[in-house]
C-alpha positions as CSV (number, residue, x, y, z in Angstrom):
1,X,16.4,-74.5,-66.4
2,X,12.8,-74.7,-65.2
3,X,14.0,-75.0,-61.6
4,X,16.4,-72.1,-62.0
5,X,13.7,-70.0,-63.5
6,X,11.4,-70.9,-60.6
7,X,14.0,-69.9,-58.1
8,X,14.7,-66.7,-60.0
9,X,11.0,-65.9,-60.2
10,X,10.5,-66.4,-56.4
11,X,13.5,-64.1,-55.8
12,X,12.0,-61.6,-58.2
13,X,8.6,-61.8,-56.5
14,X,10.2,-61.2,-53.1
15,X,12.0,-58.1,-54.4
16,X,8.7,-56.8,-55.9
17,X,7.0,-57.5,-52.6
18,X,9.7,-55.6,-50.8
19,X,9.4,-52.7,-53.1
20,X,5.6,-52.7,-52.9
21,X,5.9,-52.6,-49.1
22,X,8.1,-49.6,-49.3
23,X,5.8,-47.9,-51.9
24,X,2.7,-48.3,-49.7
25,X,4.3,-46.9,-46.6
26,X,2.4,-43.8,-45.6
27,X,3.0,-41.1,-43.1
28,X,0.9,-41.3,-39.9
29,X,-1.2,-38.3,-40.9
30,X,-2.0,-39.9,-44.3
31,X,-2.8,-43.2,-42.7
32,X,-5.2,-41.6,-40.4
33,X,-6.9,-39.5,-43.1
34,X,-7.4,-42.7,-45.0
35,X,-8.6,-44.9,-42.1
36,X,-9.6,-43.1,-38.9
37,X,-13.3,-42.4,-38.6
38,X,-14.6,-40.0,-36.0
39,X,-18.3,-40.6,-35.0
40,X,-20.7,-37.9,-33.9
41,X,-20.2,-39.0,-30.3
42,X,-16.6,-37.8,-30.5
43,X,-16.8,-34.6,-32.7
44,X,-19.1,-32.0,-34.1
45,X,-17.6,-32.8,-37.5
46,X,-18.1,-36.6,-37.9
47,X,-16.4,-38.5,-40.7
48,X,-12.8,-39.5,-41.7
49,X,-10.3,-37.3,-39.9
50,X,-9.0,-34.4,-42.0
51,X,-6.0,-32.2,-41.1
52,X,-7.3,-29.2,-43.0
53,X,-9.3,-28.6,-39.8
54,X,-6.2,-28.6,-37.6
55,X,-3.3,-28.4,-40.0
56,X,-0.8,-27.5,-37.2
57,X,-1.3,-31.1,-35.9
58,X,-0.1,-32.7,-39.1
59,X,3.6,-32.1,-38.5
60,X,3.3,-33.2,-34.8
61,X,1.6,-36.5,-35.8
62,X,4.2,-37.2,-38.5
63,X,6.9,-37.1,-36.0
64,X,5.5,-40.6,-35.1
65,X,6.6,-41.9,-38.5
66,X,9.0,-44.9,-38.1
67,X,11.2,-43.3,-40.7
68,X,11.4,-39.9,-39.0
69,X,14.6,-38.9,-37.3
70,X,12.6,-37.3,-34.5
71,X,13.0,-39.3,-31.3
72,X,11.3,-37.0,-28.7
73,X,8.4,-34.7,-29.0
74,X,7.3,-32.3,-26.2
75,X,4.0,-30.5,-26.7
76,X,3.1,-27.6,-24.4
77,X,-0.6,-27.1,-25.1
78,X,-3.8,-25.3,-24.2
79,X,-7.3,-26.7,-24.3
80,X,-9.5,-27.5,-27.4
81,X,-6.6,-27.8,-29.9
82,X,-7.4,-31.5,-30.8
83,X,-4.5,-32.9,-28.7
84,X,-6.4,-36.0,-27.6
85,X,-7.3,-36.9,-31.2
86,X,-3.6,-36.7,-32.3
87,X,-2.4,-38.8,-29.3
88,X,-4.9,-41.5,-30.2
89,X,-4.1,-41.2,-34.0
90,X,-0.4,-41.9,-33.2
91,X,-1.4,-45.1,-31.5
92,X,-3.7,-46.2,-34.3
93,X,-0.8,-45.8,-36.7
94,X,1.4,-48.2,-34.7
95,X,-1.4,-50.7,-34.0
96,X,-2.9,-51.0,-37.4
97,X,0.0,-50.0,-39.7
98,X,3.4,-50.7,-38.1
99,X,2.1,-53.5,-35.9
100,X,5.4,-54.8,-34.5
101,X,6.5,-52.4,-31.7
102,X,5.6,-52.3,-28.0
103,X,3.9,-49.2,-26.8
104,X,3.1,-47.7,-23.4
105,X,0.6,-45.0,-22.4
106,X,1.4,-43.2,-19.1
107,X,-1.0,-40.9,-17.2
108,X,-0.9,-39.7,-13.6
109,X,-2.2,-43.1,-12.4
110,X,-2.8,-46.5,-13.9
111,X,-6.5,-46.5,-13.5
112,X,-6.8,-43.3,-15.5
113,X,-4.6,-44.9,-18.3
114,X,-6.7,-48.1,-18.3
115,X,-9.9,-46.0,-18.5
116,X,-8.4,-44.0,-21.4
117,X,-7.8,-47.3,-23.3
118,X,-11.3,-48.6,-22.5
119,X,-13.2,-45.4,-23.3
120,X,-11.2,-43.9,-26.1
121,X,-8.7,-46.1,-27.8
122,X,-10.7,-49.3,-28.1
123,X,-13.7,-47.5,-29.5
124,X,-11.3,-45.7,-32.0
125,X,-10.1,-49.1,-33.2
126,X,-13.6,-50.4,-33.7
127,X,-15.0,-47.2,-35.3
128,X,-12.1,-47.2,-37.8
129,X,-12.7,-50.8,-38.9
130,X,-9.7,-52.5,-37.2
131,X,-11.4,-54.7,-34.7
132,X,-9.6,-57.8,-36.2
133,X,-6.2,-56.3,-35.4
134,X,-6.5,-57.1,-31.7
135,X,-5.2,-60.6,-31.3
136,X,-3.5,-62.6,-28.6
137,X,0.2,-63.5,-29.1
138,X,-0.9,-67.0,-27.9
139,X,-2.7,-68.0,-31.1
140,X,-3.2,-71.6,-29.9
141,X,-5.5,-70.5,-27.1
142,X,-8.8,-69.6,-28.6
143,X,-10.0,-68.2,-25.3
144,X,-7.4,-65.4,-25.3
145,X,-8.6,-62.3,-27.1
146,X,-5.6,-60.1,-26.9
147,X,-7.2,-57.7,-24.5
148,X,-6.8,-57.8,-20.7
149,X,-6.9,-55.2,-17.9
150,X,-3.1,-55.0,-18.2
151,X,-2.5,-54.7,-21.9
152,X,-3.8,-54.9,-25.5
153,X,-2.0,-57.2,-28.0
154,X,-2.4,-57.0,-31.8
155,X,-1.5,-58.8,-34.9
156,X,2.2,-58.4,-35.7
157,X,3.4,-58.8,-32.2
158,X,3.0,-55.3,-30.9
159,X,1.2,-54.4,-27.7
160,X,0.0,-51.5,-25.5
161,X,0.5,-51.2,-21.8
162,X,-1.3,-48.7,-19.6
163,X,0.8,-47.3,-16.7
164,X,0.6,-44.7,-14.0
165,X,3.3,-42.3,-13.1
166,X,2.6,-43.1,-9.4
167,X,3.7,-46.7,-10.1
168,X,6.7,-45.8,-12.3
169,X,9.0,-47.8,-9.9
170,X,7.2,-51.0,-11.0
171,X,7.9,-50.8,-14.7
172,X,11.5,-52.2,-14.7
173,X,10.5,-55.4,-16.6
174,X,9.2,-53.5,-19.6
175,X,11.2,-52.6,-22.8
176,X,9.2,-50.0,-24.7
177,X,9.7,-48.5,-28.2
178,X,6.8,-46.0,-28.3
179,X,6.2,-44.1,-25.0
180,X,3.3,-41.7,-24.8
181,X,3.2,-39.5,-21.6
182,X,-0.1,-37.7,-21.1
183,X,-0.6,-34.5,-18.9
184,X,2.8,-34.8,-17.2
185,X,2.4,-31.6,-15.1
186,X,-0.2,-33.6,-13.1
187,X,2.4,-36.3,-12.3
188,X,4.1,-36.5,-8.9
189,X,7.7,-35.1,-8.6
190,X,9.0,-38.3,-7.1
191,X,8.0,-42.0,-6.7
192,X,9.1,-43.2,-3.4
193,X,12.9,-43.5,-3.3
194,X,13.2,-44.0,-7.0
195,X,13.0,-40.4,-8.1
196,X,11.3,-38.6,-11.0
197,X,8.8,-40.8,-12.9
198,X,9.5,-38.9,-16.1
199,X,13.2,-39.9,-16.1
200,X,12.3,-43.4,-14.8
201,X,10.0,-44.0,-17.8
202,X,12.5,-42.7,-20.3
203,X,14.8,-45.6,-19.3
204,X,12.3,-48.1,-20.6
205,X,13.2,-47.0,-24.1
206,X,16.9,-47.9,-23.8
207,X,16.5,-51.2,-25.7
208,X,15.0,-49.3,-28.7
209,X,17.4,-46.3,-28.5
210,X,17.7,-45.8,-32.3
211,X,14.0,-46.4,-32.9
212,X,12.4,-44.9,-29.8
213,X,9.6,-42.4,-29.9
214,X,8.9,-40.4,-26.7
215,X,5.9,-38.1,-26.7
216,X,5.1,-35.8,-23.9
217,X,1.9,-33.6,-23.9
218,X,0.6,-31.5,-21.2
219,X,-1.1,-28.2,-20.2
220,X,1.5,-26.4,-18.0
221,X,0.7,-25.5,-14.4
222,X,3.2,-23.6,-12.3
223,X,6.3,-21.8,-13.4
224,X,9.4,-23.3,-11.9
225,X,7.9,-26.7,-11.4
226,X,6.2,-27.3,-14.7
227,X,7.5,-30.6,-16.2
228,X,6.2,-29.8,-19.7
229,X,7.9,-26.4,-19.7
230,X,11.2,-28.0,-18.8
231,X,10.7,-30.5,-21.6
232,X,9.7,-27.8,-24.0
233,X,13.0,-26.0,-23.3
234,X,14.9,-29.1,-24.3
235,X,13.6,-29.0,-27.8
236,X,13.7,-26.5,-30.7
237,X,10.7,-24.6,-29.3
238,X,8.5,-24.4,-32.4
239,X,5.9,-21.7,-32.9
240,X,3.1,-22.0,-35.5
241,X,3.4,-18.9,-37.7
242,X,0.4,-17.6,-39.7
243,X,0.4,-15.0,-42.5
244,X,-1.6,-11.8,-42.3
245,X,-4.3,-11.6,-44.9
246,X,-3.3,-8.1,-45.9
247,X,0.5,-7.8,-45.6
248,X,1.5,-11.5,-45.5
249,X,3.7,-10.9,-42.4
250,X,4.4,-14.3,-40.7
251,X,3.7,-14.2,-37.0
252,X,2.7,-16.5,-34.1
253,X,-0.7,-15.7,-32.5
254,X,0.1,-13.9,-29.3
255,X,-2.3,-12.5,-26.7
256,X,-0.5,-9.2,-26.7
257,X,2.7,-7.6,-28.0
258,X,2.9,-5.1,-25.2
259,X,1.0,-2.0,-24.1
260,X,0.4,0.6,-26.8
261,X,1.8,-1.8,-29.4
262,X,0.1,-3.0,-32.6
263,X,-0.9,-6.7,-32.7
264,X,-2.6,-9.2,-30.5
265,X,-6.2,-9.6,-29.5
266,X,-8.6,-6.8,-29.3
267,X,-12.3,-6.5,-28.5
268,X,-15.2,-4.2,-27.6
269,X,-17.4,-3.9,-24.6
270,X,-21.1,-2.9,-24.5
271,X,-22.1,-1.7,-21.0
272,X,-19.3,-3.8,-19.5
273,X,-20.3,-6.9,-21.5
274,X,-18.1,-8.5,-24.2
275,X,-19.4,-8.2,-27.7
276,X,-18.4,-11.6,-29.1
277,X,-18.3,-10.7,-32.7
278,X,-15.9,-7.8,-32.0
279,X,-13.1,-10.1,-30.9
280,X,-10.3,-10.1,-33.4
281,X,-6.6,-10.7,-33.8
282,X,-4.7,-7.7,-35.2
283,X,-1.5,-8.2,-37.3
284,X,1.6,-7.0,-35.4
285,X,2.9,-5.4,-38.6
286,X,0.0,-3.6,-40.2
287,X,-2.8,-3.9,-37.6
288,X,-5.2,-5.7,-40.0
289,X,-8.0,-7.4,-38.1
290,X,-8.7,-11.1,-38.4
291,X,-12.0,-12.6,-37.1
292,X,-13.2,-16.0,-36.0
293,X,-14.2,-16.9,-39.6
294,X,-10.7,-16.2,-40.8
295,X,-9.2,-19.0,-38.7
296,X,-9.4,-21.6,-41.5
297,X,-7.4,-19.5,-43.8
298,X,-4.9,-18.3,-41.2
299,X,-4.1,-21.8,-40.0
300,X,-3.9,-23.3,-43.6
301,X,-0.6,-24.6,-44.8
302,X,-1.7,-23.8,-48.3
303,X,-1.8,-20.1,-47.3
304,X,1.7,-20.3,-45.8
305,X,1.1,-21.2,-42.2
306,X,3.9,-23.4,-40.8
307,X,5.9,-24.4,-37.7
308,X,9.0,-22.4,-37.2
309,X,11.8,-23.5,-34.8
310,X,13.1,-20.7,-32.5
311,X,15.9,-22.4,-30.6
312,X,18.5,-25.1,-30.8
313,X,17.6,-28.4,-29.1
314,X,19.9,-29.7,-26.4
315,X,20.5,-32.7,-28.6
316,X,19.5,-33.8,-32.1
317,X,16.1,-35.4,-32.6
318,X,14.2,-33.4,-30.0
319,X,11.3,-31.3,-31.2
320,X,9.1,-29.1,-29.0
321,X,5.9,-27.3,-29.8
322,X,3.9,-24.5,-28.2
323,X,0.2,-24.6,-29.0
324,X,-2.1,-22.3,-27.0
325,X,-5.9,-22.4,-27.2
326,X,-5.7,-19.4,-29.6
327,X,-5.3,-21.9,-32.3
328,X,-8.5,-23.8,-31.5
329,X,-10.1,-24.7,-34.8
330,X,-13.4,-23.2,-36.1
331,X,-16.2,-25.0,-34.4
332,X,-14.3,-25.6,-31.2
333,X,-13.2,-22.9,-28.6
334,X,-13.8,-19.5,-30.2
335,X,-11.6,-16.5,-29.5
336,X,-14.5,-14.8,-27.7
337,X,-14.4,-17.7,-25.1
338,X,-10.7,-17.0,-24.4
339,X,-11.3,-13.3,-24.1
340,X,-14.2,-14.0,-21.7
341,X,-12.0,-16.1,-19.5
342,X,-9.5,-13.3,-19.4
343,X,-12.1,-10.7,-18.5
344,X,-13.5,-12.9,-15.7
345,X,-10.0,-13.1,-14.1
346,X,-8.5,-9.7,-14.9
347,X,-9.7,-6.1,-14.7
348,X,-8.4,-4.9,-18.0
349,X,-9.1,-1.2,-17.4
350,X,-7.6,-1.1,-13.8
351,X,-4.8,-3.5,-14.9
352,X,-5.3,-5.7,-11.8
353,X,-6.1,-9.4,-11.1
354,X,-9.7,-9.9,-10.0
355,X,-9.5,-13.7,-9.3
356,X,-6.1,-15.2,-9.0
357,X,-7.5,-18.8,-9.4
358,X,-9.2,-17.9,-12.7
359,X,-6.2,-16.0,-13.9
360,X,-4.0,-19.1,-13.5
361,X,-6.6,-21.1,-15.4
362,X,-6.4,-18.5,-18.2
363,X,-2.6,-18.7,-18.3
364,X,-2.6,-22.5,-18.3
365,X,-5.6,-23.4,-20.5
366,X,-5.7,-20.5,-22.9
367,X,-2.1,-19.2,-23.2
368,X,-0.6,-22.7,-22.5
369,X,2.0,-21.0,-20.3
370,X,3.0,-21.9,-16.7
371,X,1.6,-19.5,-14.2
372,X,4.1,-17.6,-12.1
373,X,3.0,-17.6,-8.5
374,X,3.8,-14.2,-7.1
375,X,4.3,-15.8,-3.8
376,X,7.9,-15.9,-3.1
377,X,8.9,-13.9,-0.1
378,X,8.8,-10.1,-0.8
379,X,12.3,-8.7,-0.4
380,X,13.1,-5.8,1.8
381,X,15.1,-4.2,-1.0
382,X,11.9,-4.0,-3.1
383,X,9.7,-2.4,-0.4
384,X,12.4,0.0,0.8
385,X,12.3,1.6,-2.7
386,X,8.8,2.7,-2.0
387,X,10.0,5.3,0.5
388,X,9.5,8.9,-0.7
389,X,11.8,11.7,0.3
390,X,9.1,14.2,-0.4
391,X,7.2,13.7,2.9
392,X,7.5,12.5,6.4
393,X,5.2,10.8,9.0
394,X,2.2,12.9,9.9
395,X,2.2,15.0,6.7
396,X,0.1,14.8,3.5
397,X,2.2,15.3,0.3
398,X,-0.5,16.4,-2.1
399,X,1.8,18.4,-4.4
400,X,3.9,15.2,-4.9
401,X,0.7,13.1,-5.3
402,X,-0.6,15.5,-8.0
403,X,2.5,15.1,-9.9
404,X,3.2,11.3,-9.6
405,X,-0.1,9.7,-8.6
406,X,-2.4,11.6,-10.9
407,X,-4.2,13.6,-8.2
408,X,-4.4,14.6,-4.5
409,X,-5.3,12.4,-1.6
410,X,-9.1,12.2,-1.5
411,X,-9.7,10.4,1.9
412,X,-7.9,9.0,4.9
413,X,-8.7,5.7,6.5
414,X,-7.6,4.1,9.8
415,X,-6.8,0.4,10.3
416,X,-6.1,-1.3,13.6
417,X,-4.4,-4.7,14.3
418,X,-5.1,-6.0,17.9
419,X,-2.5,-7.9,19.9
420,X,-2.2,-8.7,23.6
421,X,0.5,-6.1,24.3
422,X,-0.3,-3.4,21.7
423,X,-2.6,-2.0,19.0
424,X,-0.9,-1.4,15.7
425,X,-2.6,1.7,14.1
426,X,-2.0,2.9,10.6
427,X,-3.4,5.9,8.8
428,X,-3.5,5.8,5.0
429,X,-4.2,8.4,2.4
430,X,-5.8,7.4,-0.9
431,X,-5.6,8.9,-4.3
432,X,-7.5,7.9,-7.5
433,X,-7.1,4.2,-8.5
434,X,-6.2,3.3,-4.9
435,X,-2.7,4.7,-5.0
436,X,-1.9,4.8,-1.3
437,X,0.3,6.9,1.0
438,X,1.2,5.8,4.6
439,X,0.5,8.9,6.6
440,X,1.3,7.7,10.1
441,X,2.0,4.4,11.9
442,X,1.9,4.2,15.7
443,X,1.6,1.6,18.5
444,X,-0.7,2.0,21.5
445,X,0.9,-0.2,24.2
446,X,-0.3,-1.8,27.4
447,X,0.3,-4.9,29.4
448,X,-3.0,-6.5,28.4
449,X,-5.0,-4.8,25.6
450,X,-7.7,-7.5,25.9
451,X,-9.0,-5.9,29.1
452,X,-11.8,-3.5,28.6
453,X,-10.1,-1.2,31.1
454,X,-7.0,-1.0,29.1
455,X,-5.9,2.6,28.3
456,X,-5.3,1.8,24.6
457,X,-9.0,1.8,23.8
458,X,-9.5,5.4,25.0
459,X,-6.4,6.4,23.1
460,X,-7.8,4.7,20.0
461,X,-11.1,6.5,20.4
462,X,-9.3,9.8,20.6
463,X,-7.4,9.1,17.4
464,X,-10.5,8.1,15.5
465,X,-12.5,11.1,16.6
466,X,-9.8,13.9,16.8
467,X,-6.9,13.0,14.5
468,X,-6.5,15.6,11.8
469,X,-4.1,15.6,8.8
470,X,-3.1,18.7,6.9
471,X,-2.1,18.6,3.2
472,X,0.7,20.8,1.9
473,X,-1.9,22.3,-0.4
474,X,-4.2,23.4,2.4
475,X,-6.6,20.4,2.4
476,X,-7.8,19.2,5.8
477,X,-8.6,15.5,6.5
478,X,-10.3,13.7,9.4
479,X,-10.6,9.9,9.6
480,X,-13.3,8.8,7.2
481,X,-13.5,5.0,7.8
482,X,-12.0,2.7,10.4
483,X,-11.6,-1.1,10.4
484,X,-10.5,-3.0,13.6
485,X,-9.4,-6.6,13.5
486,X,-11.5,-8.6,15.9
487,X,-9.8,-12.0,15.4
488,X,-7.9,-11.8,18.7
489,X,-10.4,-10.1,21.1
490,X,-13.7,-10.4,19.3
491,X,-16.1,-9.4,22.1
492,X,-14.0,-6.4,23.1
493,X,-13.6,-5.1,19.6
494,X,-17.3,-5.5,18.8
495,X,-18.2,-3.6,22.0
496,X,-15.8,-0.8,21.0
497,X,-17.2,-0.5,17.5
498,X,-20.8,-0.5,18.8
499,X,-20.2,3.0,20.1
500,X,-20.3,4.3,16.5
501,X,-23.4,4.4,14.4
502,X,-21.2,4.1,11.3
503,X,-17.7,4.5,10.1
504,X,-16.0,2.1,12.6
505,X,-16.4,-1.6,12.0
506,X,-15.0,-4.9,13.3
507,X,-13.4,-7.2,10.8
508,X,-12.6,-10.9,10.6
509,X,-10.2,-12.7,8.2
510,X,-11.4,-15.7,6.3
511,X,-10.0,-18.4,4.1
512,X,-10.1,-18.1,0.3
513,X,-13.3,-19.5,-1.2
514,X,-13.3,-23.0,-2.8
515,X,-11.7,-23.3,-6.2
516,X,-15.0,-23.3,-8.2
517,X,-16.4,-20.3,-6.4
518,X,-16.1,-16.7,-7.4
519,X,-13.9,-14.7,-5.0
520,X,-15.7,-12.4,-2.6
521,X,-13.3,-9.8,-1.4
522,X,-15.5,-9.1,1.6
523,X,-18.9,-9.8,3.1
524,X,-21.0,-8.2,5.8
525,X,-22.0,-9.9,9.0
526,X,-24.2,-8.8,12.0
527,X,-23.6,-9.7,15.6
528,X,-26.4,-10.7,18.0
529,X,-26.2,-7.2,19.4
530,X,-26.8,-5.6,16.0
531,X,-23.2,-4.5,15.2
532,X,-22.3,-4.7,11.6
533,X,-18.9,-6.0,10.6
534,X,-17.0,-7.4,7.6
535,X,-15.3,-10.6,6.8
536,X,-12.2,-10.3,4.6
537,X,-10.6,-12.8,2.2
538,X,-7.1,-11.8,3.3
539,X,-5.2,-14.1,1.0
540,X,-7.0,-12.6,-2.0
541,X,-5.8,-9.1,-1.1
542,X,-2.2,-10.4,-0.4
543,X,-2.1,-12.0,-3.9
544,X,-3.1,-8.6,-5.3
545,X,-0.6,-6.5,-3.3
546,X,2.5,-8.7,-3.5
547,X,3.2,-7.7,-7.1
548,X,2.6,-4.1,-6.2
549,X,5.3,-4.2,-3.5
550,X,7.7,-5.8,-5.9
551,X,6.9,-3.2,-8.6
552,X,9.7,-0.9,-9.7
553,X,9.0,2.7,-10.1
554,X,11.0,5.9,-10.2
555,X,9.9,9.5,-10.3
556,X,10.9,10.0,-13.9
557,X,9.0,6.9,-15.1
558,X,5.5,8.5,-15.4
559,X,2.3,8.3,-13.3
560,X,2.2,5.4,-10.8
561,X,0.0,2.4,-11.6
562,X,-3.1,1.5,-9.6
563,X,-2.6,0.3,-6.0
564,X,0.9,1.8,-5.8
565,X,2.3,1.9,-2.3
566,X,4.1,4.9,-1.0
567,X,5.8,5.3,2.4
568,X,7.3,8.4,4.1
569,X,11.1,8.7,4.2
570,X,11.2,8.3,8.0
571,X,9.1,5.1,8.2
572,X,11.6,2.8,10.0
573,X,13.1,-0.3,8.5
574,X,11.4,-2.4,11.2
575,X,8.0,-1.3,9.9
576,X,8.8,-2.0,6.3
577,X,10.2,-5.5,7.2
578,X,6.7,-6.4,8.4
579,X,5.8,-6.5,4.7
580,X,8.4,-9.1,4.0
581,X,7.9,-12.0,6.5
582,X,5.2,-14.0,4.8
583,X,5.5,-16.5,1.9
584,X,2.9,-17.9,-0.4
585,X,2.6,-21.6,-0.1
586,X,0.7,-24.4,-1.9
587,X,-1.6,-26.9,-0.2
588,X,-3.4,-29.9,-1.6
589,X,-6.7,-31.1,-0.2
590,X,-7.9,-34.8,0.0
591,X,-9.3,-34.6,-3.5
592,X,-6.0,-33.4,-5.0
593,X,-7.1,-29.8,-5.5
594,X,-4.4,-27.2,-5.1
595,X,-4.8,-23.9,-3.4
596,X,-2.5,-21.2,-2.1
597,X,-2.2,-19.3,1.2
598,X,0.2,-16.9,2.9
599,X,2.2,-18.3,5.7
600,X,3.6,-16.3,8.6
601,X,6.5,-17.9,10.5
602,X,5.8,-18.3,14.2
603,X,6.5,-15.1,16.1
604,X,7.3,-13.0,13.0
605,X,6.0,-9.4,13.0
606,X,3.6,-8.7,10.1
607,X,1.3,-6.0,11.4
608,X,1.8,-3.5,8.5
609,X,1.2,-6.3,6.0
610,X,-2.1,-7.1,7.5
611,X,-3.0,-3.4,7.9
612,X,-2.3,-2.9,4.2
613,X,-4.8,-5.6,3.4
614,X,-7.4,-4.0,5.7
615,X,-6.8,-0.6,4.1
616,X,-7.4,-1.9,0.6
617,X,-10.5,-3.7,1.8
618,X,-11.7,-0.5,3.3
619,X,-11.5,1.2,-0.1
620,X,-13.5,-1.6,-1.7
621,X,-16.2,-1.4,1.0
622,X,-16.5,2.4,0.7
623,X,-16.7,2.2,-3.1
624,X,-19.3,-0.6,-2.8
625,X,-21.4,1.4,-0.4
626,X,-21.2,4.5,-2.5
627,X,-22.0,2.9,-5.9
628,X,-24.3,0.1,-5.0
629,X,-26.1,1.3,-1.9
630,X,-26.1,5.1,-2.5
631,X,-26.3,5.3,-6.3
632,X,-28.1,2.0,-6.8
633,X,-25.7,0.8,-9.5
634,X,-25.4,-2.9,-10.2
635,X,-21.7,-2.9,-9.4
636,X,-18.8,-0.6,-8.5
637,X,-18.0,2.0,-11.2
638,X,-14.5,2.9,-10.1
639,X,-14.2,5.9,-12.5
640,X,-17.5,7.4,-11.2
641,X,-16.5,6.6,-7.6
642,X,-13.2,8.6,-7.7
643,X,-14.7,11.4,-9.7
644,X,-17.5,11.7,-7.1
645,X,-15.0,11.9,-4.2
646,X,-13.0,14.6,-5.9
647,X,-15.8,16.7,-7.1
648,X,-18.0,16.6,-4.0
649,X,-15.1,16.8,-1.5
650,X,-16.8,14.1,0.6
651,X,-13.9,13.3,2.9
652,X,-11.8,16.5,3.1
653,X,-12.1,20.3,3.4
654,X,-10.3,22.8,1.3
């Protein structure tokens, strides 16, 4: 009986131990709140991690739970939303609590992954009091610590392997249960002949199919090629809904709900400068404002905030989350920083992009959205819709411009593109907000235009000095400003322009400034002979104008938007096709930095496209000279500039 009772007691103790093990199981978020310590070197809020600071991360982290049915998590995220902390917390849960499963951390390259382990993950383990967890699987060899350059091992049999997407073809020997993929939009599209590293790495989880956890997190980059965007579309596309303080309407934080609509982010400017304390999010239902100090309440689960799925996943067990920087907690990136990034990239009043590079950064880092490069080839069907039946070549349609462009043409400029066999000359009329009308487009031809004796230069001089346009309302226009491309025959163009004290200038195209530099649309230069000219960042203007040429507008859809392009009904197809030959392409320098440029196929005719760029630069130069040099303003005041031209009748006679 004693032996039987002993056996029974052992059995009972085993059952109790099993129940105890089940009872003490905790969710990953609970385990981290109990154990993970964040020092001052990591955060401005040191202490044990608390998810009341970033409650939207609790659900994402709990997808790591071994008992969760979620098998794949795809997080499309902005900056400063505590993403790195959550990625590391998921690893801590498996290292110090679950202990038994093999893990892999993948970044763009293995060196980066190894550095992440050395600089972030190991300190996290030590700071949280789990240094003794790291143990070698070879317990008989006292010299082995469980940590090498290739992996970390821990008590229980689990381990962590760092890996690089560039070496994804070398991971065939690994069978992984927990796969963490960091910043996948920075990964290469292919690895040698083996294909997509994202798909290759997924195959490493085949041996743990029913227990696998695949986590992808990344800031998106370019629309159409963004890996995290494609992964996000696979899942249930969750949005974090907050409740308005006044009307309790649930809603995601969105930058804007559309022009003239309630909701979204609003702010005030003081003499052109952002007033940080004025930045607010307005409820899309009642318009109630919420300020930076309201973030804690807005994001709180106790006040009704929660993740809401918005789509059906392609298969069960896939969750996806969208988390822009607009959800950055109090004490991290404020809303005013996001608004400042927007205003640095986009002219909110004129509704135009100021810096395409900064605008992409805003889209990626703040909105957590892939940026659509407006660089695909412009279609002829799009530009042909810009013909206006109201006027023909050589005429000025001011009645039409008054009705559809918000005012008459205020000045006429001339732009010249120089080639060996001809000069392409275009005359453009400009309304307020740089809405433009092609008034005439001609070619001056000769066998060799680079010869000083060529007849075309005399013909051009006559046009500049004597060409007159008559508006249908009685206004009379002479040429106010001329730019001549000097890239092909520099000395000859400079000599030609030197005849004029002002108003006729040589220009040179230049490459876009480096990524970290502010874009300069143009800059002055002076030749040794004292002739003033301008360099033009041509790709910057092409980035600005490509969306304009694609813009749809009809005569019953209201006043045209800034920069709108108008062509006479009789402008030939061949001229309009010159706007469609170039495509926007990507290039990567030796440091891996991406930039974009406009590519012209060899032999393709693109004169009107270049002349359109020169025309818009001409307006920028005239406005700068008027506002900064003449009126001594700090910068161009576009409203005052256009009012001045119209009121003073600087460039036309009635």
